[in-house]
Structures are given as C-alpha cells and as structure tokens.
C-alpha positions as CSV (number, residue, x, y, z in Angstrom):
1,M,33.7,87.6,-127.2
2,S,31.7,84.4,-127.4
3,Q,34.4,82.5,-125.6
4,A,34.4,85.1,-122.8
5,S,30.7,84.8,-122.6
6,S,30.9,81.0,-122.6
7,S,33.5,81.1,-119.8
8,S,31.4,83.5,-117.8
9,S,28.4,81.3,-118.2
10,A,30.2,78.2,-117.1
11,S,31.4,79.9,-113.9
12,R,28.1,81.3,-112.8
13,P,27.6,80.7,-109.1
14,Q,24.4,78.7,-109.7
15,D,26.4,76.2,-111.8
16,V,29.2,75.8,-109.2
17,F,29.2,73.2,-106.4
18,Q,29.9,75.5,-103.5
19,I,31.4,73.1,-100.9
20,G,32.0,75.7,-98.2
21,Q,28.3,76.8,-98.0
22,I,27.2,73.2,-98.3
23,A,29.5,72.2,-95.4
24,T,28.0,75.0,-93.3
25,I,24.4,74.0,-94.0
26,T,25.0,70.3,-93.6
27,G,26.9,70.8,-90.4
28,G,23.9,72.8,-89.0
29,H,21.6,70.0,-90.2
30,T,23.7,67.4,-88.3
31,I,23.5,69.4,-85.0
32,H,19.8,70.1,-85.5
33,D,18.8,66.6,-86.2
34,A,21.0,65.2,-83.5
35,F,18.9,67.0,-80.9
36,S,15.6,66.1,-82.6
37,A,16.8,62.5,-82.4
38,F,16.8,62.7,-78.6
39,F,13.0,62.2,-78.7
40,P,12.6,58.5,-79.6
41,P,15.0,57.1,-77.0
42,L,13.4,59.3,-74.4
43,L,9.9,57.9,-75.2
44,P,10.1,54.9,-72.8
45,H,11.2,57.2,-70.0
46,I,8.4,59.7,-70.8
47,Q,5.8,56.9,-71.1
48,T,6.8,55.5,-67.7
49,Q,7.0,58.9,-66.0
50,L,3.6,60.1,-67.1
51,G,1.9,56.7,-67.3
52,L,1.0,57.1,-71.0
53,S,-0.6,54.5,-73.3
54,Y,0.7,53.7,-76.8
55,S,-2.2,55.8,-78.2
56,Q,-1.1,58.8,-76.2
57,I,2.4,58.4,-77.4
58,G,1.1,58.2,-80.9
59,H,-0.8,61.5,-80.3
60,V,2.3,63.2,-79.1
61,N,4.1,62.1,-82.3
62,A,1.2,63.2,-84.4
63,V,1.0,66.6,-82.8
64,M,4.7,67.1,-83.5
65,Q,3.9,66.8,-87.2
66,I,1.1,69.4,-87.3
67,P,3.4,72.4,-87.8
68,F,4.9,70.7,-90.9
69,L,1.7,71.5,-92.7
70,L,3.0,75.1,-92.8
71,T,5.9,73.9,-94.9
72,L,3.9,74.7,-98.1
73,V,3.6,78.3,-96.9
74,L,7.3,78.4,-95.9
75,G,8.3,76.9,-99.2
76,W,6.2,79.4,-101.2
77,L,7.9,82.2,-99.2
78,A,11.3,80.8,-99.7
79,D,10.8,80.9,-103.5
80,R,10.3,84.7,-103.2
81,F,11.9,86.0,-100.0
82,S,15.0,85.1,-98.0
83,I,14.0,83.2,-94.8
84,R,17.6,82.2,-93.9
85,N,17.0,83.1,-90.2
86,F,14.8,80.0,-89.9
87,V,17.8,77.8,-90.8
88,I,20.1,79.9,-88.6
89,F,18.1,80.0,-85.3
90,T,16.3,76.7,-85.2
91,P,19.2,74.5,-84.1
92,G,19.3,76.4,-80.8
93,I,15.5,76.5,-80.4
94,T,15.1,72.8,-81.2
95,A,17.9,71.9,-78.7
96,T,16.2,73.9,-75.9
97,L,12.8,72.3,-76.5
98,V,13.9,68.7,-76.9
99,V,16.0,68.6,-73.7
100,S,13.0,69.7,-71.7
101,L,10.8,66.8,-72.9
102,G,12.0,64.3,-70.2
103,I,11.2,66.6,-67.3
104,L,7.7,67.9,-68.2
105,P,5.2,67.2,-65.4
106,S,2.0,66.7,-67.4
107,Y,0.6,65.3,-70.6
108,P,-0.9,68.6,-71.8
109,L,2.4,70.4,-71.3
110,L,4.1,67.5,-73.2
111,L,1.7,68.0,-76.1
112,A,2.3,71.8,-76.2
113,T,6.1,71.4,-76.2
114,A,5.8,68.8,-78.9
115,L,3.9,71.2,-81.0
116,L,6.5,73.9,-80.6
117,L,9.3,71.4,-81.3
118,G,7.5,70.4,-84.5
119,L,7.3,74.0,-85.5
120,S,11.0,74.6,-85.0
121,V,11.9,71.4,-86.9
122,A,9.6,72.4,-89.8
123,A,11.1,75.9,-89.9
124,F,14.6,74.4,-90.4
125,H,13.7,71.8,-93.0
126,A,11.4,73.8,-95.2
127,P,14.0,76.3,-96.7
128,A,17.1,74.2,-96.2
129,P,16.8,71.8,-99.1
130,A,16.2,74.7,-101.5
131,M,19.3,76.4,-100.1
132,I,21.3,73.3,-100.7
133,S,20.0,73.0,-104.3
134,N,20.9,76.6,-104.9
135,V,24.6,76.0,-104.0
136,S,24.9,72.6,-105.6
137,G,25.1,73.8,-109.2
138,R,24.4,71.0,-111.6
139,R,25.1,68.3,-109.0
140,V,21.8,68.5,-107.1
141,G,21.8,64.8,-106.4
142,L,25.2,65.0,-104.7
143,G,24.2,68.1,-102.7
144,M,21.0,66.4,-101.5
145,S,22.8,63.2,-100.6
146,L,25.2,65.3,-98.4
147,F,22.3,67.1,-96.9
148,M,20.2,64.0,-96.2
149,G,23.3,62.1,-95.1
150,S,24.1,64.9,-92.6
151,G,20.6,64.6,-91.2
152,E,21.0,60.8,-90.9
153,L,24.4,61.4,-89.2
154,G,22.7,63.7,-86.7
155,R,20.1,61.1,-86.0
156,T,22.8,58.5,-85.6
157,I,24.8,60.6,-83.1
158,G,21.8,62.0,-81.2
159,P,20.6,58.8,-79.5
160,L,24.2,58.0,-78.4
161,V,24.7,61.6,-77.0
162,A,21.3,61.3,-75.2
163,A,22.4,57.9,-73.7
164,V,25.7,59.3,-72.5
165,G,24.0,62.4,-71.2
166,V,21.5,60.5,-69.2
167,A,24.2,58.2,-67.8
168,W,26.4,61.2,-66.7
169,I,24.0,63.9,-65.8
170,G,20.6,62.3,-65.8
171,V,17.4,63.2,-67.7
172,Q,17.1,66.3,-65.4
173,G,20.5,67.5,-66.5
174,L,20.1,67.2,-70.2
175,W,19.3,71.0,-70.4
176,Q,23.1,71.6,-70.2
177,L,23.5,70.1,-73.7
178,C,21.4,72.8,-75.4
179,I,24.5,75.1,-75.4
180,V,25.7,73.0,-78.3
181,G,22.6,73.9,-80.3
182,W,23.1,77.6,-79.6
183,L,26.8,77.4,-80.6
184,A,25.6,75.9,-83.9
185,T,23.3,78.8,-84.3
186,A,26.1,81.2,-83.7
187,V,28.3,79.6,-86.4
188,L,25.4,79.5,-88.9
189,Y,24.8,83.2,-88.3
190,W,28.5,84.0,-88.8
191,R,28.6,82.0,-92.1
192,L,25.1,82.6,-93.5
193,H,23.8,85.9,-92.3
194,M,24.8,87.6,-95.6
195,V,23.7,84.7,-97.8
196,G,20.2,84.8,-99.3
197,A,17.9,81.9,-98.8
198,K,15.6,82.9,-101.6
199,S,15.6,80.3,-104.4
200,Q,18.0,81.3,-107.1
201,Q,16.0,80.2,-110.1
202,R,17.1,81.3,-113.5
203,A,13.4,82.1,-114.3
204,T,10.6,83.7,-112.3
205,P,8.8,81.1,-110.0
206,H,5.5,79.8,-111.4
207,S,2.4,80.9,-109.5
208,L,0.9,78.6,-107.0
209,Q,-1.9,77.8,-109.4
210,V,0.5,76.9,-112.3
211,F,2.6,74.8,-109.9
212,V,-0.3,72.8,-108.6
213,A,-1.6,72.1,-112.2
214,Q,1.8,70.9,-113.2
215,A,2.6,68.9,-110.1
216,A,-0.7,67.3,-109.2
217,P,-0.5,64.1,-111.3
218,M,3.1,63.3,-110.2
219,M,2.5,64.3,-106.6
220,A,-0.6,62.1,-106.3
221,L,1.5,59.0,-107.2
222,L,4.4,60.2,-105.1
223,T,2.1,60.6,-102.1
224,L,0.9,57.0,-102.3
225,M,4.5,55.9,-102.4
226,V,5.6,58.1,-99.6
227,V,2.8,56.9,-97.3
228,G,4.0,53.3,-97.7
229,R,7.6,54.2,-97.0
230,T,6.7,56.4,-94.0
231,F,4.9,53.6,-92.1
232,L,8.0,51.5,-92.3
233,Q,10.4,54.3,-91.4
234,T,8.2,55.4,-88.5
235,A,8.1,51.9,-87.1
236,F,11.9,51.5,-87.3
237,T,12.8,55.0,-85.9
238,T,10.2,56.5,-83.6
239,Y,8.9,53.2,-82.2
240,L,12.1,51.2,-82.2
241,P,13.2,51.9,-78.6
242,L,9.7,51.0,-77.4
243,Y,9.8,47.8,-79.5
244,M,13.1,46.8,-78.1
245,R,11.9,47.3,-74.6
246,D,8.4,45.8,-74.8
247,V,8.9,43.0,-77.4
248,R,12.6,42.2,-77.2
249,G,12.9,42.7,-73.4
250,M,15.7,45.3,-73.4
251,T,15.4,47.3,-70.2
252,T,18.1,50.0,-70.3
253,F,18.0,53.5,-72.0
254,T,21.4,52.8,-73.5
255,E,20.3,49.6,-75.3
256,G,17.4,51.4,-77.1
257,A,19.6,54.3,-78.0
258,I,22.3,52.0,-79.5
259,T,19.8,50.1,-81.7
260,L,18.5,53.3,-83.0
261,S,22.0,54.6,-83.7
262,I,22.9,51.4,-85.6
263,L,19.9,51.8,-87.8
264,E,20.5,55.5,-88.5
265,G,24.2,55.0,-89.0
266,A,23.4,52.5,-91.8
267,G,20.9,55.1,-93.1
268,V,23.8,57.6,-93.5
269,L,25.6,55.3,-95.9
270,G,22.4,54.5,-97.7
271,A,21.5,58.2,-98.1
272,L,24.9,59.2,-99.3
273,L,25.2,56.4,-101.8
274,A,21.6,56.7,-103.1
275,G,21.9,60.5,-103.5
276,Y,25.2,60.2,-105.5
277,L,23.7,57.5,-107.7
278,A,20.6,59.6,-108.3
279,D,22.8,61.7,-110.7
280,H,24.1,58.7,-112.6
281,V,21.6,55.8,-112.4
282,P,17.9,55.7,-113.3
283,R,16.0,56.8,-110.3
284,R,13.2,54.2,-110.8
285,V,15.8,51.5,-110.5
286,L,17.2,53.0,-107.3
287,L,13.8,53.2,-105.6
288,L,12.7,49.8,-106.8
289,T,15.9,48.3,-105.4
290,A,15.5,50.0,-102.0
291,F,11.8,49.0,-101.7
292,C,12.4,45.4,-102.8
293,F,15.1,44.9,-100.2
294,A,13.7,47.0,-97.3
295,T,10.5,45.1,-96.7
296,P,11.8,41.5,-96.7
297,L,14.7,42.6,-94.5
298,A,12.3,44.3,-92.1
299,W,10.1,41.2,-92.0
300,A,13.2,39.1,-91.2
301,F,14.1,41.5,-88.4
302,T,10.8,40.7,-86.7
303,Q,11.4,37.0,-87.0
304,V,15.0,36.4,-86.0
305,P,16.1,35.8,-82.3
306,T,17.0,38.8,-80.4
307,E,20.8,38.0,-80.4
308,Y,20.7,38.4,-84.3
309,I,18.9,41.7,-84.5
310,Y,22.2,43.7,-84.4
311,W,23.1,42.0,-87.7
312,M,19.8,42.9,-89.2
313,L,19.5,46.5,-88.2
314,P,22.2,47.9,-90.6
315,A,20.7,46.2,-93.6
316,V,17.2,47.5,-92.7
317,G,18.5,51.0,-92.1
318,F,20.6,51.1,-95.3
319,F,17.7,50.3,-97.6
320,S,14.7,51.8,-95.7
321,L,16.3,55.2,-95.1
322,S,18.0,55.5,-98.5
323,T,15.0,56.6,-100.6
324,T,14.6,60.2,-99.2
325,P,17.5,61.9,-101.1
326,V,16.4,60.2,-104.3
327,I,12.9,61.4,-104.0
328,F,14.1,64.9,-103.1
329,T,16.3,64.9,-106.2
330,I,13.3,63.9,-108.3
331,V,11.2,66.7,-106.9
332,L,13.8,69.4,-107.1
333,T,14.9,68.7,-110.6
334,R,11.4,68.3,-111.9
335,F,10.3,71.7,-110.7
336,P,13.4,74.0,-111.0
337,R,11.3,77.2,-110.9
338,N,9.7,76.3,-107.6
339,R,12.3,74.3,-105.7
340,A,11.4,75.5,-102.2
341,L,7.7,75.0,-102.8
342,A,8.4,71.6,-104.4
343,S,10.5,70.4,-101.5
344,A,7.9,71.7,-99.1
345,S,5.2,69.8,-100.9
346,F,7.2,66.6,-100.6
347,M,7.8,67.3,-96.9
348,S,4.1,67.9,-96.4
349,M,3.4,64.5,-97.8
350,G,5.8,63.0,-95.3
351,V,4.3,65.0,-92.5
352,G,0.7,64.0,-93.3
353,S,1.6,60.3,-93.6
354,R,3.7,60.4,-90.4
355,A,0.9,61.9,-88.5
356,L,-1.5,59.3,-89.9
357,A,1.0,56.5,-89.2
358,N,1.6,57.6,-85.6
359,W,-2.1,57.8,-84.9
360,I,-2.9,54.4,-86.4
361,M,0.1,52.7,-84.9
362,G,-0.7,53.9,-81.4
363,L,-4.3,52.6,-81.7
364,V,-3.1,49.2,-83.1
365,A,-0.4,48.9,-80.5
366,D,-2.9,49.4,-77.6
367,A,-5.3,46.8,-79.2
368,Y,-2.9,44.2,-80.5
369,G,0.7,45.0,-79.4
370,L,3.8,46.3,-81.2
371,E,4.4,43.1,-83.0
372,A,1.1,43.6,-84.9
373,V,2.2,47.2,-85.6
374,Y,5.4,46.1,-87.3
375,T,3.6,43.5,-89.4
376,M,1.1,46.0,-90.5
377,C,3.8,48.6,-91.4
378,I,5.8,46.1,-93.4
379,F,2.7,45.1,-95.4
380,I,1.8,48.7,-96.2
381,A,5.4,49.4,-97.2
382,A,5.3,46.6,-99.7
383,L,2.4,48.3,-101.5
384,A,4.5,51.4,-102.1
385,I,6.1,49.7,-105.1
386,I,2.8,49.9,-107.1
387,P,2.5,53.7,-107.6
388,L,6.3,53.8,-108.4
389,L,5.6,51.5,-111.4
390,F,3.0,54.0,-112.8
391,M,5.2,57.1,-112.6
392,R,6.3,58.6,-115.9
393,R,10.0,58.4,-116.9
394,E,10.1,62.2,-117.7
395,D,9.0,62.9,-114.1
396,L,11.6,60.7,-112.5
397,E,14.7,61.3,-114.7
398,Q,14.8,65.1,-115.3
399,G,17.9,67.0,-114.4
C-alpha cells in the first residue's frame, strides 16, 4: 500500500518535467519575442521618419513599459484563476502592433501604439513563467532556462527577420509578416486551450499581505540589483542599433539588426547554460560570475576599434543576458505558493527600472551623446554586485 502510494506520489503531474507542454509554451515565446524584437532595429528609421530626439525615443520606450506595472495584478490573478488566453492570443496581437510601428504618421500615434504593444507583451509574460514552473516538476531551473532561452532566441531571430523583411518588402510591407504571429496563436490555442494557467501550488496561495511581508526584504535587495543590470541590458539591446549608427558610423538597417542578433544569440547560450546551472551550482556564484565579466567586457566594447566589435558582442551578450533565468529561478523557488505573483513582482522591478533607464538615457544622450550613456550604464551595472553580496543564502538557494 505504501509502495503504491509512493509510486503515485512520484508520478504526480506537478513533479514531472512535461516536455510537450514546455515546447508549446517556449515555441510561442520565441514567436512572440521575435516580433517584439522588431522594435529596436526600427528605431533609427522611426527617429528619422518622425524627426525625433533621443529623449523622445526614450519616452516611447518608457511608455511601452507602463503596462508592465499591471503584471502584479495579472500575477495575483494567475495564482487564483486560469488566464491562459493571455498567453494564447498575445503573439498575434503583438505581431500586428509591432509591424505598424514603422508606418505611423505622428508621434502621438506612436506613443499610443507603444502603450498597446507594452500591454500585449506584459499580458504574455506575466502568466507564462508560472505556467512553465507548473509543468517543470522539480526542475524549475531547467524549465526557466528553456523559457528564457526561447525568448532570447526570438530576440535573436527577430532583428534578422525584420532586416530581411525590410530588404524584400520594405517597412510599408512588414504588415504581411503578422500572419506568422496569428498562426502561432492558432497553434497555442490548439495545444493549450484545455490546459489551466492557474498556478498549481500544493498549498493555498498566501494572501497579498502575507506575501508582501515575506518578500519585502529580499525583493528590496533584488530591486537594487535588477536596476543595475537593467541599465546595461537596455544600453546593449534597445539602444544598440542607434549606437552603431551614431557612434560607430554604420548606416544600413541590416548592420544594426545583425549586431543586435549577434548579441541576443550569445544571450541564448548564456540563458540556457545559466538556467541549467541554477539547479546545480550556488546561484550567488553564478550571478557574481556574470556581473564580474559583463561590465569589463561592456567597457572594452566601447573602447575597441569598430572592426573588433563583432568579436566583443558575443561575450557581452553571453554574460549580460545570462542572469535573468537565474533570478527567475530564485524568485519562483523562494515563493512556491505565489509563483505567478512572485514572477510578476520580479517583472515589475525590471519594468520600473527599464522605464527609468530609458527616460534617463534619452536625456543624457541629448545632452552628452550615446558614448556618455554607455559609460554611465556600465558604471551603474558595476554597482549591482553590492546588493547581491548582502542577500541571504536561504533566499538564493531554496528549491
């Protein structure tokens, strides 16, 4: 009797790594983020077409982050109700919105579309990590590495697809590509429409008040760390095509897209490796290693001649983009009763810091140029090591 009970317990769905469902969700993540990655390489075109300053570009990026403030609400809902339709329908919606960015006739309309785009991206990413953790069993780190790696893969492919699309059908014709996003939505509906997105905790979720009381000390330090990391990541993702054009003298859409894809491609490898190691290696060691390599490499990137930057970008991308799955694993394993709310809290930190980073970077770029922006971001990123040193071992290493 006890053996049967033990066997039944060992085979519970929440303990099994469900590769089929993980493949479906990560595939949707790749398609979704490939379209959202159209935006950075389109920025030079948008800036020229509408005659925008760096500050105005920064405002567009900041506005896109505003809807992510709703991720706390979405995460709270996902711990109690199934909101799988957010994951199912947003790839098509995101694709439709992003392909329209390059043809908008005015700055106010650009801001409005950026707001809607941010809402669609937030609606996908709030419940999706909790869904992944639900179907990853006891291997949450591996599940999160595949999830984050699939997003990085999408952000690697996206700029290249945008470059090829612009070369073949022009910015005006990019709308034809949104059919791929809606095909992804159709596949997600077919595979997931009967799958619940409610968090499958073994115990009742803690109330919001209890969660806040438990999470506040850890989240305060995590926020400081994420702010430093976000400044560096924003400089080397959102602003990279502008930097390559205005500082390095690259003039074509394709050149900016290729540099972004090289960076993100290395980020895929970093995310996959770091997420896997998060289940086997002390997470403080992983984060310290990433931070200690990322900032010197980023500084070296700004100093080397242009012909050597293609050798620097993979190293910068590998270390600067590898921390996200590790931090996600820390958050999800530390708060197993509120996984969706915990992941949404982490995402809200990133959103707030990205909005702040974009606003400050736009102002500094207008006043002092993009070279000063990169120097500032590298310095801020170096400070992110300090809060990591003060985090408790039991907060970092649970699970």
